[in-house]
Each structure stands twice: as structure tokens, then as C-alpha cells.
C-alpha positions, 0 to 999 in steps of 0.5 A: 862156311859158318853156321849156327843154330840159334834160339830165340825166347820171348820173356814172359815177364818183359815180353821181350825177345832175347838170343839164347847164348849161354856162354856168352861172356857179357851182360844178358841185356846185351841178347836183347832183340830191340825194336824191329828184331823183336817185331820180326821174332814175333812174327815168326813164333806163331805165338809160342814165344820161342824161334829156332833160326838156322844162321849162315854166312852162305846160302844153304839149300833151305832159306826162308829169309836173307838179310843184306848188310847196309851198314855198321853202326859206331856209335854202338857195335852192331850193323842194319841189315835189309830183309832182302827176301822172305818175310816183308812185314819188317824192312829192316833190322839191327843186330848188336855186337852178339853177332860179331861175337857169334860169327867173328864178324858182321857177315855181308849176308846172313841166310835164314832158316826157320827150324820148326820147334812145334813138334819137339814141344808136342812130344814134350808135352806128351812125355811130361803128362806121361811121366806125371801119370807113371809117378802118379803125381797130383794132377793139378800140380803136374797141370800148373807145373807144365803151365810154368815150363810152356810159359816160360819155354823151359820145357826144353830143359825137361826135354834134354834131361828126360833123354839124358837121364834114360841114356845115363840111367841104363848105363848106370852112370853117376851123375845129378842136375847140378841146378837145385832150383829145379828141385822145385818142380816135382815132375823133375824126380824124373830125371834123378837117379833111381828116383828115391827123393820123392818126400824131399821135393817142394812147391814150384814158384813163379818167380824162379820160373819166370826170370828172364835169365834162369837158369842161365846154363843148366849145370850136369855134374857127373862122375869124371870117367863119364865126362867125354860120353856126356859131351859127346851126348850134348854135341849130338843133342844140340848139334849146330845150336849153342848148348845150354848145358854145362858139365862139372866133374864130381871131383871139382864141386866143393861139396863140404861147404853145401852140407845141410843139417837136418831141421825140424822147419825148412823154408819150403814148410813155411812158405806152404803154411803161407800159401795154405793161410793167403792162397797168394801165387808162388810169386807173391809168397816169395816176395812176402819171404824176402820183405820179411826177412828184410824187415820191410814193414812198409811193404809188408803192410801193402801185402797184408792190406787184403788180409783179415785179422786172424790171417794176419795173426798167422802170417805174423807167426810165420814172421819169427821162423823166417827171421831164424832162416831155416834151411832149404829142402832143395840144397838137402836134396842135392846133398842127398843125391851127393851122399848117394853118388859116393856110394855108386 
């Protein structure tokens, strides 16, 4: 009997369903649930944009849906399955070759148990706002960050890291989140060892949070002697689900290439000034940063169309700083964590 727990997440950008299989070696688009498969998931998600399914090739005690293979397709690797019992809103679905990657074949029958995920999300939300109050974070910012995490279902990263941080920090393990972009969320300070980097954190940016495959896998860097303990924690947390966490030894990271020098102005400072001038959302501000960096005058003119003359003059002053390519505070935070870990 083969059994696998798979998470399916609906992209907030495209309203397309994707299977979350972080170690899949092919293109992310291969994980798209097309046509009736996407419709099927939309009937299961209760408006959350996320579905957790235990899939087996043999019946178990709890079965919500049975899929029966009718034929395999040759023009594009996959197989058609009729919904033999359970949800009858969709008669059949087509599953691509990723199923073969997961099970090694296209099983004649698939037995699906729809796992509850609302309770986990509710627990995470309560802990998230409790952490915000504990660290006396700005209430508006906490609400904005939760809305981003909730909308994109990245709250799962927060949930995992909250549990891991409590476990690891109690045991004084040397570890750090390996994804610098997460530092754009002030609430993620909860996970940083000893929480001493309050003043180095930056604004969250909508474009990062809504990217369909970010973060594709969440890396954790840990002292070499603690690797097996982290792997055991991951195995216990995810059980039969494909884990979205990657483990790296502290010794394997080329830290010398990541060192960031002190600077008077960081890119996040520039973007905060742009926000104060324009009140654009963070997606537009990042688009402005990239357009200005490429010296794309036509796109810049479109962005500036609704600004008054004074605002345009202020934004043009910021353009000179962008052209000088200031470093990122996120990279600086990463480096400071590295320096702190060296002393442990």
C-alpha cells in the first residue's frame, strides 16, 4: 500500500490550482491541476484556497472519494479517472504525469481522504496575533501581514516555523531561516534566535507573497551536529505529507559570498520613501523599482500617470538612488544572523 498526503493550493494571482510537491524535479507548471481537476478541488476547499488530501492506492478506514482509472493518455503523459463514489459534482478528472512521479505508476484506483485544515489555520491565526501583541508590533502591520499570509496560504510556513523555533530555541540549537525574503515580514521575528534583530526588518511586499511558487522550498540552515534532530522533527511534523522544508548544514553555505557591507541607504529605505510619497501598494512599488532600474521610460510614464507634479519630482529624486543599486536590509539581516551563530 502506498499513501501520500498532498497539499493543493490555489494561486491568488491566477486562480489556478497547483499540487504542492516541493521536491518535484520538473517545471512548476507541471503541477497545475487542469480543467475538471481544478473544478473538483474548488468544490472541496470551502473557500480557503487550500485542500489537504491523503491519497492511497488501497482502501483505508476513512475514504471520502474513490477514483477509478479509465485510460492512460499517450499524447501527454497522464490518466483519466472517473469519480466512482463520493463527490459527484464532477464526473471525471485527468491527472498528469506527476501522479506517476509520486506513486511510480498510475494506480487503477485512488482512495482520497479529505483532511481538515481549517482547525490548523485557526490555531495559527490565534498564535500569530498573540505573537504580534507579545512583541508589541503595530496592529495595522500585523493585520496586513496576516492578510498576505492568509491570502496566499503561506501561513503554513509560519505555523511550521513557530513550532520548530520553540523546539530548537529551548534546546539552544544554532539555526536560522534560510530564506531572506521571509525577513520582510516583521512577525517572522518570532522565529529568530533570541529575537535581537528588531530594527533590521522591512515592509512585506505583495508581489513576493503572491508569487505562485514562492517559497518553493523553505530552507533551514542549522549547525551540523543538529541536522538529524531537525530531520526527525520534520518527519514527525509532516508525517506522510511531502515536506516543503530543506535542511542545510551551516558548513555548506558560502557565507563569504553573502557578506553585505554597511550602507547609509538600503533598497527598503528607498521603497518606504516611495510608499510615503505615492501610497501605492507594495506590488506597484516593487514594479516601480524594477522599471526604474531598467530605465524603462515608457513603463515609468504609465506608473507616474496619476501622480501630481510634486510627487513626480520626489520620485525622480529617488531614481538616482535606485541607479546606484543600494544593498538589501534582508541580506544584511541574514549576515547578522550568521555572525551571531558563529559566536554560539
